[in-house]
Structure formats: structure tokens, C-alpha cells
DRENDO-1510 file (C-alpha; in Angstrom, 1 decimal, always signed):
<recs>
REC; n; res; u; v; w
REC; 1; MET; +12.8; +0.2; -1.5 .
REC; 2; PRO; +14.7; +3.3; -0.4 .
REC; 3; GLY; +13.5; +5.1; +2.8 .
REC; 4; THR; +11.2; +2.4; +4.0 .
REC; 5; SER; +10.5; +1.1; +7.5 .
REC; 6; LEU; +8.3; -1.6; +8.8 .
REC; 7; ILE; +6.7; -1.0; +12.2 .
REC; 8; ASP; +4.0; -2.6; +14.4 .
REC; 9; GLN; +1.1; -0.2; +14.6 .
REC; 10; TRP; -2.7; -0.6; +14.7 .
REC; 11; GLU; -2.4; -4.3; +15.4 .
REC; 12; SER; -0.7; -4.6; +11.9 .
REC; 13; SER; +2.7; -4.6; +10.3 .
REC; 14; VAL; +2.9; -1.2; +8.6 .
REC; 15; ALA; +5.2; -0.3; +5.8 .
REC; 16; LYS; +6.1; +3.4; +5.6 .
REC; 17; VAL; +8.2; +5.7; +3.4 .
REC; 18; GLY; +9.2; +9.0; +5.0 .
REC; 19; ASP; +6.8; +8.3; +7.8 .
REC; 20; LYS; +3.8; +7.9; +5.4 .
REC; 21; VAL; +2.0; +4.6; +5.2 .
REC; 22; PHE; +2.1; +2.8; +1.8 .
REC; 23; GLY; +1.1; -0.7; +2.9 .
REC; 24; LEU; +0.1; -2.9; +5.8 .
REC; 25; ILE; -0.7; -6.4; +6.7 .
REC; 26; THR; -3.3; -6.9; +9.4 .
REC; 27; ASP; -2.3; -9.4; +12.1 .
REC; 28; ALA; -5.8; -10.8; +12.8 .
REC; 29; GLU; -7.0; -11.3; +9.2 .
REC; 30; ASN; -3.7; -11.4; +7.3 .
REC; 31; ARG; -5.0; -8.9; +4.7 .
REC; 32; LEU; -2.7; -6.8; +2.6 .
REC; 33; THR; -3.8; -3.1; +2.3 .
REC; 34; PHE; -2.2; -0.6; -0.1 .
REC; 35; LYS; -2.9; +2.6; -2.1 .
REC; 36; VAL; -3.9; +2.4; -5.8 .
REC; 37; THR; -4.8; +4.7; -8.6 .
REC; 38; GLU; -8.4; +5.5; -9.2 .
REC; 39; GLU; -8.5; +3.2; -12.3 .
REC; 40; SER; -6.9; +0.3; -10.4 .
REC; 41; PHE; -9.3; +0.9; -7.4 .
REC; 42; GLU; -12.3; +0.4; -9.7 .
REC; 43; ILE; -10.8; -2.7; -11.3 .
REC; 44; LEU; -9.5; -4.4; -8.1 .
REC; 45; THR; -12.6; -3.8; -6.0 .
REC; 46; ALA; -14.7; -5.6; -8.6 .
REC; 47; LEU; -12.6; -8.8; -8.0 .
REC; 48; GLU; -13.5; -11.4; -5.4 .
REC; 49; GLY; -11.5; -11.1; -2.2 .
REC; 50; ILE; -10.6; -7.4; -2.7 .
REC; 51; ASP; -12.5; -4.7; -0.9 .
REC; 52; GLN; -12.3; -1.0; -0.2 .
REC; 53; ALA; -10.0; -0.7; +2.8 .
REC; 54; PRO; -11.7; +0.4; +6.0 .
REC; 55; TYR; -10.7; +3.9; +7.0 .
REC; 56; PHE; -8.7; +4.3; +3.8 .
REC; 57; ALA; -11.2; +3.8; +1.0 .
REC; 58; LYS; -11.9; +7.4; +0.2 .
REC; 59; ARG; -8.3; +7.8; -0.6 .
REC; 60; LYS; -8.3; +4.8; -3.0 .
REC; 61; TRP; -6.9; +2.1; -0.8 .
REC; 62; VAL; -7.8; -1.6; -1.2 .
REC; 63; SER; -7.7; -4.5; +1.2 .
REC; 64; VAL; -6.7; -7.9; -0.3 .
REC; 65; SER; -7.6; -11.2; +1.4 .
REC; 66; PRO; -5.3; -14.1; +1.2 .
REC; 67; VAL; -7.8; -16.0; -1.0 .
REC; 68; SER; -8.1; -13.1; -3.6 .
REC; 69; ALA; -7.7; -13.5; -7.3 .
REC; 70; LEU; -4.3; -11.7; -7.2 .
REC; 71; THR; -1.1; -13.7; -7.5 .
REC; 72; ALA; +1.8; -13.0; -5.1 .
REC; 73; GLU; +3.7; -11.3; -7.9 .
REC; 74; GLU; +0.7; -9.1; -8.8 .
REC; 75; ALA; +0.3; -8.1; -5.1 .
REC; 76; ALA; +4.0; -7.3; -4.9 .
REC; 77; GLU; +3.7; -5.1; -8.0 .
REC; 78; TYR; +0.8; -3.2; -6.6 .
REC; 79; LEU; +2.7; -2.7; -3.3 .
REC; 80; ARG; +5.6; -1.2; -5.3 .
REC; 81; ARG; +3.2; +1.1; -7.1 .
REC; 82; SER; +1.7; +2.1; -3.8 .
REC; 83; TYR; +5.2; +3.0; -2.6 .
REC; 84; GLY; +5.6; +5.1; -5.7 .
REC; 85; LEU; +2.3; +6.9; -5.3 .
REC; 86; VAL; +3.0; +7.7; -1.6 .
REC; 87; SER; +6.7; +8.6; -2.0 .
REC; 88; ALA; +5.8; +11.0; -4.9 .
REC; 89; GLY; +3.9; +13.0; -2.3 .
REC; 90; LEU; +6.9; +13.6; -0.2 .
REC; 91; THR; +8.9; +16.8; -0.4 .
REC; 92; ARG; +11.8; +16.9; -2.9 .
REC; 93; LYS; +14.2; +17.5; +0.0 .
REC; 94; LEU; +12.9; +14.4; +1.9 .
REC; 95; ARG; +13.1; +12.2; -1.2 .
REC; 96; ILE; +16.7; +13.2; -1.7 .
REC; 97; GLU; +17.5; +12.5; +2.0 .
REC; 98; LEU; +15.9; +9.1; +1.7 .
REC; 99; GLY; +17.6; +8.2; -1.5 .
REC; 100; ILE; +14.4; +8.0; -3.5 .
REC; 101; PRO; +15.0; +8.8; -7.2 .
REC; 102; LEU; +13.3; +12.0; -8.4 .
</recs>
């Protein structure tokens, strides 16, 4: 995905676009955390193994355990959607600089 970087931060592997977090994997628990829409937040947090993300929940982030009901393909799609949600909040100028389609 254009403009992304992966760094070690908060004892996690953190995926960023334009210096804004769109996903992370916690080292200790191997949980995947990402931003979702309000509708997806309600649906996903009702599933076993998916919880409101600590410190991020009020902004509609979820934390997915390795034993959740999501398949790897579904998790990857939600991560791509998270990238889209976060990158949409970047300035037009920065999106152009990073090669993100407008």
C-alpha cells in the first residue's frame, strides 16, 4: 500500500501511513488491531475473539485474537479498509506526495 511504513513501537509492530497508525500487531499477545467503520465495529465486536481495542476503542478500533472467527483473508481486507480510512484523513498534498490515489 502506498506511503506505508512498519516500525517497532509500543512493544508492537505498527503499520503507518503518512505517520498515522492504521494497524498493529502486539508482540506479547499476537493480536491484530485496526480501525473500522462504526457499522463494522458493532458487528465485529459481537464476534468471539474480537474486542474493542484498548486505548483506541472510542475511535472505532478493534483488537483481533489469533483464534477469532475472522479468516486471514477477512483480516487482510479489514486491514486494507483501515488503511483507506486513515489515509483518507491525510491532507491532499500528503496523499499526492505518498502516491495515494485521491
